[in-house]
N, C-alpha and C positions, 0 to 999 in steps of 0.2 A: 755921650757915646753912644752911638747905635749902631744896626748890625750883629748879625750871629756872632763876631766875636766879643764883641760888647758882652750880650744877653749870656753867651756861655761864663764869662769872667764875672757877671753881678753872681750869676748860680752858683759859682764856685767859692765865691765870698761869702752869700748868705746861707749857703746849706749849713744845716744845723741837723747834728744825729737825731735827735726828737722828734724830727720830720720826717724819717725816713723810716720807711715800713721795717718789720722786724726781720720779714724773709730776705730784705736786700743785706739788713746788719750779719745777718747770718752766714748769708754768702761770702760777703766781704771777710770776715772770721774766717771762714774755712780755707780760702782763698792765701789769706796770711799763712794759716798755719801749715799749707803747703806748699807755699813758698819756703818757708822757714826749713823746713822738713828738707826741702831738694837742695837748698844752697848750703845744708851741712854737708851732703853727699856729694854735692859738687867741687869739694873747696881740695878733692883731694884729683882732680882731672888732671891732666897737664897743663891746660890753659888756665884752671883755675889756679893753680901754684903760681903761675908767671904773672896774672892780675894782683894776686895778693903781694907779690915780691913787688910790684910796680906801684901798688895803692900803699905801700907801707915807706914811701919816701915823705910822704907830706904826715907829720903827727897833728894829734886834733884829740876829739873827746866821742868819736863815732866807733863803733865795734864793728868786727867782721864776723859774718855767722859763722861757728865751729873755731872761731878762735879768740879764746878768750884774755888771751895773751897781748892781743894787738888792739891800739888805739890810734886812728887817721885821721884827717878832716873829713868834712861832710861829702863834698865832690869825691874824693878818691873811697869812700864807703861807698858812696851809691854804686858807683863804678865797680868796685870789685863785688857786692853783693848781688848786683844785677848780673853780671857775668857768672857768678857761681851757679843761682837762681837758672840760669839758662844754660850751663854747661852741660847736662843732660839730655838738652832737647825734649824736657819734659815739663817744662811750665806752660801757665796756663793759656790760653787763649780766649776769643769769642766765636762763638755758634750762634748762625751763620759767619763762618770766618770775614774776618774783617781787614785783617792785617796790623794786628796789636796782640801784644804778650802782656798783659795786665800786671799778672804776679809779678812777673820779673822784675819789671820796669818801675810801676809805681809802689812796690812794695819796697824793694830797696833805695829808692829816693825818700819816697816818707818816710823811710825809718831812718835814715841818714838826718833828715833834719828834725825830726824829733829826740832825737838823742842829743843833737847838737843844743837845740834850743829846752832841752829838760822837759818837753811836752810829756802829757798823760796816755796813759794807752785808749783813752775815750777820743782825745785829740786825732791820736795817729788812725782810729778807724775812721774818723771822721774826714779826714785829709785823704785815705786811702779810697773810700768811696769818690771823695770828688774825683781824684785822678781819674778812676775807672770810668765814671761817665762823660768825663771829658774824651780821655783818650778813646771811649770806644764808639763815643759819636762822630769823634773827626775818624776814626777807621770806615766806619759805615758810610759816611758821605762821599770818602774816594771810591765805593762801588768798586773797590779791589782794583783798580786799574792803572796803579802804580807801578807793578812788577811787572806787567807786559811790557813798559818802557824803559825797564831794566834798573828799578830802583828796588830794595828791599825796603818792603813796607814798615815793620817795626822801626828801623831807623829813622824814619820819617816821622810817624805818630808818635812815636813814645817820649821824646822831649817834650810836646807840648803837656799832653798828660801828667808827667813827670813834674813840669813847671806848675801846673793846677794843683797838684796834692802839696809840695813844698810851699809854695805861697799859701796856702791854707795855714800850716802850721807856723808860717811866719805874720799869718795875720794881714798882709796885703789888702790894700784897698782895692775898690774896681779897677781903678784907673791903672792899677800898680800890675794887678793880675792880668788885665788887657796887654800892658806891654811885655810881660813874660812872657804871655803867648808869640808877643812878636818876635821875640828875641829868641824864644823856642825855635820858632817857623824857620828863621836863617844858619840854625844848629843843626836843624835836621838832616840825616845823610845815610847813606849806604846804598853798596850796587851790588844787583845779583851774579856777576861775574864766578863768583865762588862756585855756584850750582853748573856751571857751565863750562869753565876749564878743567874742571875734574883734579882742581889742587886749592888749597889756600881755603880750604872753608872754616879754617879756623876764626876768620875775621867774621863768621858771621856770630859768634858769641860777642865779639867787639862791638857789634853794632846794638847787642841790647844793653850792655856797660854804660857806654857813651851815652845811650838815650838818656838813661838816670842820672848820669852825671849832668849831662848838660841841661838838664831841667831844674836839676840844684843849682847850677850856674846862672840859669835865666832868671829864676827866681831871687839870687843874692843880687843881682845887678838889678834888678827891677826894684826891690828893696832900696839901695841906694837912691832909686830916684832915675837912673838910664831907661830911657823911653825906646818902645818898641811901634811899629804901625800899629793902629787899632783895629784895620779890619785885614789882620794881615792871615787869615783861615778865607774868606769870601773874597777878596777883593781881585782886581783887574788883574795884579800880578802875584796873586798872593798864593798860599800853598795849593789849595786847588788847583787852581788856573794852570800853576806852574809843575805840579808834581803827577796828576793824576790825567788820562784819556779822555776821562766821562766823569762828572759829578755830580752830587745829588745835594745842595747846599740846603736843604730844609731837613735832612737827617740829622744837621749839628745841634736841631734846638727843637723840634717838633717833640711834642710831649713832654718835655724838660720840666724835671721836678715830680712829674706821672709814672711815666712809663721809664721803669730803673733801668739802664742797659747792664747795671751789675747783677741780675739775675741771667744772664745769656753768657755769662762766663764758663769754659769748659774746662774742668781737673783732665789734664792730659794722662791715660793710663799708662803709656807705655815710653821707655827713653829714646822716641825715635820722632822722626815728621809726623805731622798731623794726617799726612796723607795716607799714612799706613796702618792707622788706629782700624778702621772697619774692617780690613781684612786679618789683622790679628787677631782681631775681637773674632771673628771667623774661624781662625787655627785654632785659638783658644778654647773656644765652644766646641771643638771637634773633639781638642784634647780630654777633655770634661765629659763629653757623652760617650767618646767611642775609643778613647784612649788613645786617639793618634798618635803616631809616633814619627820622627822622621825618616826612616831605614822604609817607609811604607810609602811615601810620597814617590810616585812618577814623575806628575808634572802640577804646575799650580797656574792658572791664568787668572790674573786681577784686572778687572774691565774697570775703569775709572774714568775721571776728565782727561782732556787734551793734556791739560799742566801736568797731571800726574803722571801720564806718558812719556810728555817732554823731559823733565824735569827730574823725575822722582823713578825712573826705570833701570836705572844703571847697575848692571848684574856685577860687576867686580870695583867697588870702591878703593881709590887708593890713600885715604886716610881716616882717621875716625869721623870727625866732623862729616864726612862725605859719607861714612858709612850709614848714621844717622838719619842721612835726606835719601837713602836709597829702600826704596818699598821690597825689592827683591833682597837685599842681604839683612832688612830689619826684621819682615819673613821668615828668615832661616835662622837668625838668632832667638827668634820665639819659638822654634820649632826644636830647638836642640837645646833649650832653657827654660828658667820658668818668666814668662813675659812681662810679668809686674816688675821683676827685679833689675834693675841696671846691670848689677853683675854679668846676667846673661847677653849685654848689649857694649862689654867693654871693650877697650882695645886690644886684647888679644885675641880677640875673636876673629880679626883680619888675617890672623895665620894660623887659624884655624881651618885646615883642609876641608873637613867634614862641612864649616858652615858655606866655606867657598862656592864647594862642588854643589850644594843644595841650592845655593840662589841662583846657579846657575839653571836650573831645572823653572825658574820663575819669570814669569811676562806679565808686564805692564803694558797693557794694549785700552786705547780709548774707545769709549763709547759714544764718542761724539757728544759727549758735553763741554761747553768752554768755560763754564762757569770757576771761576776761584775760592769758593765761598763754598763747594758742596764737597763733603768728605765721602759720599755715600758711594760702596764697592759694591760688584757681585764679585764672588771669589769661587774660580771651579778648580774644582780639586780631584786630581786622576790619581787612582792608587794602583802598585804594582799589580793588585792580584784584577786589575779591569772596572772596577766600582768607580762611580764619578759622581763625586758630591757637590752640590751646588749652595751658596745662602749669600743673599742681599743682605748688607748690614749698614744703616745709618745712624743708628747710637749705641753707644758701648758704656759702660759705669765711669760717670764723671761727667758729662754730658747734663746739661738743662731738663733734659726728656729722662735721663736716667743717673740721678743725681747718686751719690755715694751716701751709703749709710755712716751714722756715728762711728760704728765698728769698724768700715770700712775705713775712714780717714784715720781713725788710730792705728789700723793694721799697716796703712803706706806710711807713715809718721815713722811707726816702728822700724819698716824696711830702710828708710833713709838716712834714720838717725841710728842706726847699728854699731858704729865707730864713733859716736858724739862724745867729744873727752869730760862731759857730767852728766847730772839725771837727764836723760832725754825724757823719762815721763815725769817729772817735774817741770822741764821745759814745754810738755805739752798741755799740762793741765794750765799751768799760768797762761797760756796762749789763749786756753778756751774761755780764759774771764778775762781777756787783755783790757777790758773797757776798765775794770775795776784798779788796775796798775796806776798809779799817782806819777810813777817814772818810769822810763826804758832801759836804764845804763846797764841792768841784768841782761836785755836780750842779745844775746853773740853765740 
C-alpha cells in the first residue's frame, strides 16, 4: 500500500502510548473525563432518552454512560454514548475548527470497543489518541470546505476517526485498518438542512452518534476481511475530492507522529454552538467585573464571520437544538443564568418570555471574514444608561491557549454529574488514572 490513507493506517496500527508525549496523553485523558461527564448529563435530554431506547433493543456487553442497569451491543453503545455526549452541544472540538467532534465520536466508539473486547484503560487511551490524530487530520485536510456545500462536517469525518480508534482496540493489521477507512468513508453522512429550515435540528445529534456507530461497524467488517478502497481519502473519487470544495492532502500526514493534533483539542465552556462561545465569554467577563445584569441591556451586537451571521443569527429558534445553534438566544440564556451550567440553556428557556425578549435585542453582524474556523468575535454592549462596552475575544477557558486547570476540570465534571446514579467523585478519581485500570466494565 502507498499513499496518504495507507500512511495513516500504518501510523494508527503502530502507535504505542510509550511513544506519545506526556502532554498529549494528559490532553486525551482530560477529553475522556470531560466527555464522560457531559454524557452523564446528556442522558436526561429528550433526544438522549430516545437514543437509549433505540439502543437497548440489541443486548450485549457494553455500557451506556449514566445507565448502570443497561448492557447493549458495541455498535449501539457507540451510537448512544456518542449522541449523549453531543446532546448538550457541549462536547469538544478542534481549534482552529476543522469540522470534528473528537470527544463525543472517538471516546464513544473506543469505549464501546474496549468494553466489548475487555481491553485495559491503557489500551483505551492509546486508541483514543489514534482516533483523535486520524480524525483531526482528516478534518484539517478538508479546509472546512464541506459545509458550504451542504454537508455537516462531523458526520463526514467522524466515522473515519472512529474506525481508527476501534481498529486499534481490535488489533487490526495495516491493510485491514486501511480497509476500515475505506468502509467508513462510504458511511460518511450528514447534511446542514436543519440549520436553514428552522426545524428538525435534532438530526444534528444523530450525526454524531451515527458517526461513532459507523466507525465500529467499519472496523468490525474490516476485521472479518471485508475490503474497502485503499486510497479512500486522497483518491480521485475519494473522501476529499467528493465532499470538499477545496482540500489540502498534505495535512493528512504532514508531521505525523511528531506534531500531535490531540493538543489542539478545545473543551467547550458553554452548552451551545461554538460560534457563541467568545461572545458569551465577553458577557461572562462583564458579569464578573461589573456585575452586569440582563435588565441593564439595551442592545448587543456581535461582529463575527459571515458564517455566524448566516447560520447562527436566529433570534427566535423554534426548538431546543436550534436554540443551541443561535448566538442571540445563547447569549440571552447566559445573561439570564450561570453560563457554565446546562440548566441555564435547557428547553424551558424557549418558553421564558424574558429570555426571548432579550434575544431580540441581540444582532449578529458579519465583519467580512469568511472563515469557518475562526471563532473570534467583537461584542459591543449598549447599556440602558448610555454606556457602551466593547470586547474582542479569541480564547476562553478550555481552548489550547487557555487550558482548564485541574480544579476547573473537576468543577465542570461535578456540574455535569450532579445527578449521577452512583459515586461521581469515585468515578472522577478512576478516570484520572484510567491507564491503571485492567478492564473497563465499571465505566458507565
